[in-house]
C-alpha positions in Angstrom: 13.7 -101.5 -74.9 11.3 -101.0 -71.9 14.1 -101.9 -69.5 16.4 -99.3 -71.1 13.8 -96.6 -70.9 13.0 -97.4 -67.3 16.8 -97.3 -66.4 17.1 -93.9 -68.1 14.1 -92.6 -66.3 15.4 -93.8 -62.9 18.8 -92.2 -63.6 17.3 -88.9 -64.6 15.0 -89.0 -61.6 17.9 -89.7 -59.3 20.0 -86.9 -60.8 17.1 -84.4 -60.5 16.6 -85.4 -56.8 20.3 -85.1 -56.1 20.4 -81.6 -57.7 17.4 -80.6 -55.6 18.9 -82.0 -52.4 18.0 -79.5 -49.6 19.4 -81.4 -46.7 22.2 -80.0 -44.6 25.6 -81.8 -44.9 27.3 -82.1 -41.6 30.9 -83.4 -40.9 30.6 -85.0 -37.5 33.0 -84.8 -34.7 34.4 -81.3 -35.3 34.5 -78.6 -32.6 36.2 -75.2 -32.1 39.3 -75.3 -30.0 39.0 -73.2 -26.8 41.2 -70.5 -28.5 38.9 -70.4 -31.5 35.8 -70.2 -29.4 36.9 -66.7 -28.3 37.3 -65.4 -31.8 34.8 -63.1 -33.6 32.5 -64.1 -36.4 32.5 -63.4 -40.1 29.5 -63.7 -42.4 30.7 -63.4 -45.9 27.9 -62.7 -48.3 28.1 -62.8 -52.1 25.5 -61.3 -54.3 26.2 -62.7 -57.7 26.2 -60.1 -60.5 25.7 -57.2 -58.1 27.4 -54.4 -60.1 29.4 -51.8 -58.1 26.7 -49.1 -58.6 23.5 -51.2 -58.0 23.0 -50.2 -54.4 22.7 -46.5 -55.2 21.1 -47.0 -58.5 18.3 -49.2 -57.2 17.9 -47.8 -53.6 19.2 -50.8 -51.6 18.2 -49.1 -48.4 19.6 -51.6 -45.9 22.9 -52.1 -47.6 23.4 -48.3 -48.0 22.6 -47.8 -44.3 24.7 -50.6 -43.0 27.7 -49.9 -45.2 27.3 -46.2 -44.4 27.8 -47.1 -40.7 30.9 -49.2 -41.7 33.1 -49.4 -44.8 32.2 -49.1 -48.5 34.5 -49.2 -51.4 34.0 -47.2 -54.6 34.2 -50.7 -56.3 36.0 -54.0 -56.2 37.8 -55.1 -59.3 37.2 -58.7 -60.3 40.0 -61.0 -61.5 40.1 -61.9 -65.2 38.0 -63.4 -66.6 35.1 -61.6 -64.8 33.1 -64.8 -64.4 31.3 -66.5 -61.5 33.3 -69.6 -60.7 36.8 -68.0 -61.2 36.0 -65.0 -59.0 34.1 -66.7 -56.2 37.1 -69.0 -55.9 39.5 -66.1 -56.0 37.6 -64.4 -53.2 37.8 -67.5 -51.0 41.5 -68.4 -51.8 43.2 -65.0 -52.4 44.6 -66.4 -55.7 44.2 -65.3 -59.3 42.3 -67.8 -61.4 45.4 -68.9 -63.2 46.9 -69.7 -59.9 44.0 -71.6 -58.2 43.0 -73.5 -61.3 39.4 -72.4 -62.1 40.3 -70.4 -65.2 36.8 -70.2 -66.5 33.3 -71.5 -65.8 34.2 -74.3 -68.2 37.6 -75.4 -69.5 39.8 -78.3 -70.6 42.6 -79.7 -68.5 45.3 -81.1 -70.8 47.0 -83.2 -68.1 43.8 -84.8 -66.9 42.3 -84.9 -70.4 39.0 -83.9 -68.9 36.6 -81.0 -69.0 35.6 -79.0 -65.9 32.1 -77.5 -66.3 30.2 -75.6 -63.6 27.0 -77.6 -64.6 28.7 -80.9 -64.2 28.1 -82.0 -60.6 30.7 -84.7 -60.7 33.4 -82.2 -61.6 32.1 -79.5 -59.2 32.2 -82.0 -56.3 35.6 -83.4 -57.1 38.1 -81.6 -54.8 41.1 -82.5 -57.0 40.1 -79.8 -59.5 40.7 -77.0 -56.9 44.0 -75.4 -56.0 44.7 -73.1 -53.1 43.4 -73.3 -49.6 39.8 -71.9 -49.2 39.0 -69.9 -46.1 36.9 -72.7 -44.7 39.7 -75.3 -45.2 42.2 -73.0 -43.4 39.7 -72.5 -40.6 39.0 -76.2 -40.2 42.7 -77.1 -40.3 43.2 -74.6 -37.4 40.3 -76.1 -35.4 37.7 -73.4 -36.2 34.3 -74.5 -37.3 33.0 -73.1 -40.6 29.7 -73.2 -42.5 28.6 -72.5 -46.0 25.2 -71.9 -47.5 26.6 -72.1 -51.0 29.9 -70.9 -52.4 32.0 -72.2 -55.3 34.1 -75.1 -53.9 32.1 -75.6 -50.7 30.6 -78.8 -52.0 34.0 -80.4 -52.6 36.5 -82.1 -50.3 39.3 -79.7 -51.1 42.4 -81.0 -49.4 39.9 -83.6 -48.1 38.1 -80.9 -46.2 34.6 -79.5 -46.5 33.0 -76.9 -44.2 31.5 -78.5 -41.1 28.0 -77.4 -42.2 27.1 -77.0 -45.8 24.4 -77.5 -48.5 24.5 -78.8 -52.0 23.7 -76.0 -54.4 20.0 -75.7 -55.4 17.6 -72.8 -55.7 14.6 -74.5 -54.2 14.9 -73.4 -50.6 13.2 -70.2 -49.8 15.3 -67.3 -48.5 13.6 -67.1 -45.1 14.5 -70.8 -44.5 18.1 -70.1 -45.6 18.4 -67.2 -43.2 16.9 -69.3 -40.4 19.5 -72.0 -41.1 22.3 -69.4 -40.7 20.7 -68.1 -37.4 20.5 -71.7 -36.1 24.2 -72.2 -36.7 24.9 -69.1 -34.6 22.6 -70.5 -31.9 24.7 -73.6 -31.5 26.8 -74.2 -28.3 30.1 -72.3 -28.5 32.0 -75.5 -29.3 29.9 -76.3 -32.4 29.2 -72.7 -33.5 30.8 -71.7 -36.9 32.9 -68.5 -36.8 33.1 -68.3 -40.6 29.9 -68.5 -42.7 29.6 -68.0 -46.4 26.2 -67.2 -47.9 25.3 -66.7 -51.6 22.5 -64.9 -53.5 22.0 -65.9 -57.2 18.9 -63.7 -58.0 20.5 -60.4 -59.2 22.8 -62.2 -61.7 19.9 -64.2 -63.2 17.9 -61.0 -63.7 20.9 -59.2 -65.2 21.5 -61.9 -67.8 17.9 -62.3 -68.8 16.8 -58.6 -68.9 20.0 -56.5 -68.7 21.4 -54.3 -66.0 19.0 -51.4 -66.6 15.9 -53.5 -66.2 13.0 -53.3 -63.7 13.7 -57.0 -63.0 17.2 -56.3 -61.8 15.9 -53.5 -59.6 13.3 -55.9 -58.1 16.0 -58.5 -57.3 18.4 -55.9 -55.9 15.7 -54.8 -53.5 14.8 -58.5 -52.7 18.4 -59.2 -51.7 18.6 -55.9 -49.8 15.4 -56.8 -47.8 16.8 -60.3 -47.2 20.1 -59.0 -45.8 18.1 -56.6 -43.6 16.2 -59.6 -42.2 19.4 -61.5 -41.6 21.1 -58.7 -39.8 18.1 -58.1 -37.6 17.8 -61.8 -36.6 21.6 -62.2 -36.0 21.7 -59.0 -34.0 19.3 -60.5 -31.4 22.0 -63.1 -30.6 24.4 -60.5 -29.2 27.5 -62.0 -30.9 30.5 -60.1 -32.3 29.5 -60.7 -35.9 31.2 -59.0 -38.8 29.7 -58.8 -42.3 31.5 -58.6 -45.6 29.3 -58.2 -48.7 30.9 -58.8 -52.0 30.0 -59.7 -55.6 31.9 -61.7 -58.1 31.5 -59.3 -61.1 29.3 -56.6 -62.6 27.0 -56.8 -65.6 26.8 -55.0 -69.0 24.2 -54.8 -71.8 25.6 -56.3 -75.0 24.9 -56.2 -78.7 22.6 -59.2 -79.2 22.1 -58.5 -83.0 25.7 -58.4 -84.3 27.0 -61.6 -82.8 30.5 -62.6 -83.6 30.5 -65.7 -85.9 33.5 -68.0 -86.0 34.6 -70.7 -88.4 35.6 -74.1 -86.9 39.3 -74.7 -87.4 39.3 -78.2 -86.1 40.6 -77.6 -82.5 39.0 -78.5 -79.2 36.9 -75.5 -78.2 35.8 -74.1 -74.8 33.0 -71.6 -75.6 32.1 -68.5 -73.7 30.2 -65.5 -74.9 33.0 -63.3 -73.7 36.0 -65.6 -74.3 36.8 -68.5 -76.6 39.6 -70.9 -75.9 41.0 -73.4 -78.4 43.3 -76.3 -77.5 45.4 -78.4 -79.9 48.1 -81.0 -79.8 49.1 -80.5 -83.4 51.3 -77.4 -83.6 50.7 -76.9 -87.3 46.9 -76.9 -86.7 47.3 -74.4 -83.9 49.5 -72.1 -85.9 47.1 -72.2 -88.9 44.1 -71.5 -86.6 45.9 -68.6 -85.0 46.9 -67.1 -88.3 43.3 -67.4 -89.6 41.7 -65.8 -86.6 44.3 -63.1 -86.4 43.7 -62.1 -90.0 39.9 -62.2 -89.6 39.6 -60.1 -86.4 36.3 -58.3 -86.4 35.2 -57.0 -83.0 37.5 -59.5 -81.3 41.2 -59.9 -80.5 43.3 -63.0 -81.0 46.0 -64.1 -78.5 48.3 -66.9 -78.1 48.4 -68.1 -74.5 51.8 -66.4 -74.1 50.6 -63.0 -75.5 47.8 -62.1 -73.1 48.1 -58.8 -71.2 50.3 -59.2 -68.2 47.8 -57.2 -66.0 45.3 -60.1 -66.4 47.7 -62.5 -64.6 46.4 -65.1 -66.9 48.1 -66.8 -69.9 51.7 -67.1 -68.9 50.8 -67.7 -65.2 48.7 -70.8 -66.0 49.8 -73.1 -63.1 47.5 -76.0 -64.0 47.9 -75.8 -67.8 44.2 -75.2 -68.4 44.2 -72.0 -70.5 43.8 -72.5 -74.3 46.6 -72.3 -76.8 44.6 -69.6 -78.5 42.3 -67.2 -76.7 39.8 -65.0 -78.5 38.5 -62.0 -76.6 35.7 -59.8 -77.9 35.7 -56.0 -77.9 33.6 -54.5 -75.1 29.9 -55.4 -75.4 30.2 -57.8 -78.3 29.7 -61.5 -77.7 30.5 -64.7 -79.6 27.5 -66.6 -81.1 26.7 -69.8 -79.4 27.9 -73.0 -81.2 24.4 -74.4 -80.5 21.1 -72.6 -80.6 20.0 -71.4 -77.2 18.6 -68.3 -75.4 20.7 -65.2 -76.1 21.3 -63.3 -72.9 20.8 -59.5 -72.8 23.3 -59.0 -70.1 26.8 -60.4 -69.9 30.0 -60.3 -67.8 33.3 -62.0 -68.4 34.9 -59.1 -70.3 38.2 -57.3 -69.5 38.2 -56.6 -65.8 39.3 -53.0 -66.4 35.9 -52.2 -67.8 33.9 -50.2 -65.2 30.7 -52.2 -65.9 32.6 -55.4 -64.7 33.3 -53.9 -61.3 31.9 -55.6 -58.2 30.7 -54.4 -54.8 32.5 -54.4 -51.4 30.8 -53.4 -48.2 31.7 -54.3 -44.6 30.4 -53.5 -41.1 30.7 -54.9 -37.6 32.9 -54.6 -34.5 36.2 -55.3 -36.5 35.6 -52.4 -38.9 36.1 -48.7 -38.8 32.9 -46.6 -39.0 31.9 -44.3 -41.8 34.9 -45.1 -44.0 35.1 -44.8 -47.7 37.9 -46.4 -49.7 38.9 -46.6 -53.4 38.7 -49.4 -55.8 40.9 -52.5 -55.1 41.4 -56.0 -56.5 39.4 -58.8 -55.1 42.4 -61.0 -54.2 42.8 -58.9 -51.1 39.6 -60.0 -49.4 41.1 -63.4 -48.3 43.9 -62.0 -46.0 41.4 -59.5 -44.6 39.1 -62.3 -43.4 42.0 -64.4 -42.1 43.1 -61.4 -40.1 39.7 -60.8 -38.5 39.4 -64.5 -37.6 43.0 -64.7 -36.4 43.8 -67.5 -38.9 47.4 -68.0 -40.1 48.0 -68.1 -43.8 50.6 -70.8 -44.3 51.2 -70.7 -48.0 51.8 -67.8 -50.5 48.7 -66.0 -51.9 48.3 -63.1 -54.3 46.3 -61.0 -51.9 48.1 -58.6 -49.5 46.7 -57.7 -46.0 48.3 -54.2 -46.2 45.7 -53.2 -48.9 42.6 -53.6 -46.6 44.2 -53.5 -43.2 43.5 -49.7 -42.8 39.7 -50.5 -42.7 40.1 -52.5 -39.5 39.8 -50.8 -36.1 43.1 -50.0 -34.4 45.2 -51.0 -37.4 
């Protein structure tokens, strides 16, 4: 018994240490080609959960000033579902979630007979779960060095390729150290210097979930991120490099009804739970039909869909390339959420709802030598960021994507 307890303790300690790994991961032997050394630089920053209106609402002075000098969109529409993993991976691949495979933060794959979950490090670091070609994979394949201080997929050997420089996700490293790591990358000799860098902030999303989008805590985190980006820009500017910044978020945030939770009966199917979407999988057609009929006849603040019935504008159910979307999908009405199957903390703020809801809209800002000055544009879909970054870096997209360069090309100088 003592041996078993000790083994478990060692395993847990190892897993905790691995999760808190703060060391830089470096793929040795990579360099920029001479052609790529002459290209500009892109720092792509994601502020998780940064709703389209937060900068104005909470006086993000640096972001407002910098985007005022460059380009700012009214909003950027996330892909459905408006969740973290699907949308971060859409931004970096130019594909809708149903086309790149991350159809939710957690889902079941019928072909693999396995579950992908964003909290499962083995799945997160398994490159075979990920479709499409992330920007850093395209860059490395075309002999351009890339780096990532966190982004969905960056920890995985997708197409057997990671960014040259990267970090395993953890929230232990202080922001000043993270910014310094980015600056150090840009101080490297030209041959080793990354031209594409992704950088991620989790703080605003955490505050939005715990306290809601109207909270003082969200305001504090918006201003923390704003101050941090101000520090980053100041430090990078001293290097005198042609650096372009693109600031995005994956989704917005909404306050929800935490009292009248939607309770569901278990109909004996495999379930993938989400507060804003429930998916059910079954091999028994009769069971699936019975569950569908039951939920359809008991709709109360939610809607019941077969996979083939989902709205076409979501590019979701019928476009399921990897067969990972449930046979039945339940979608709550705006600002209602499904009760958790197990007891846990009930969040005040949620996202994941219909991407047509204004509260789900994300932010888009850009500035630097590649961009027009003092330009305002309307709302656009986040699939179009991918071809924009590829154009700035002079990378060739060699497979079909959902995003179109023509949508954002007018924000580039001389285009």
